[in-house]
N, C-alpha and C positions, 0 to 999 in steps of 0.2 A: 452367454453374454456376447453380444456382437460389438465390434469396434466401430464407432461412428465418428467420423471427422466433424460432422455438424454438432454433435454433442460436445466434443472436445473444444471446439471453437466457442460454442455458447458458454461453456463453463469458464473458459479463459476470460472472455469479455465480461461475464458476470462478476467474477472475482476481481477483475481490474476495476470495474465501476464501484463495487463495494469498498475496495481498498482505497481508491482515490477520494471517495466521500469520507472515509474514516480519517485519512490524512488531513483533509481540510478541517474536520471537526477537532482532531487532536491539536492541530496548529492553532486553531481558534482558542481552545481551552488553555493551552500553554501560554499564549499571548496574554490572556486575561489574568493568569496566575503568575505572570512575570517569570516564567521558566524559559531559559534560553535554548529550547529545543525547537528546531524548525526544519521540516523536511520539504524540499521543493517538489513541485509537480513537473515532471518532464518525461520524455519517453523511457528513460531508464527506470525511474521509479514506477511508472505505469506497467512496464514489462515485469518488474519484480513482483508487484502486487498481483498481476495477472497470473504469474507462474506459481507463486507461493501462497497467495491469498492473504488472510489476516495475519498469519505468522510472518509473512513478508513485510507487512507494515511494521510489526514489532521489530523485525530485523533491521529495517531502515532506521527506526528510532534508536535502536541499540548502537548502530554504527555512528550515528550523529552524537549520541550521548557519550560514546567512548572517545570521540574526538575532542570533547570539551576539556 
């Protein structure tokens, strides 16, 4: 297996895009259900979702939920 920077960058941006869409969807559902969890979209959350993927989204919501 060869190391490819292009593949690594593609995976990062793909995970970031999926994670940000998931954050928007979960924020929308939480708003409709009157649940006070809301994760903002900024460069830090984008980097976290790009690096960790969907578990990063769960991590962000866990951090927000712990702070309530």
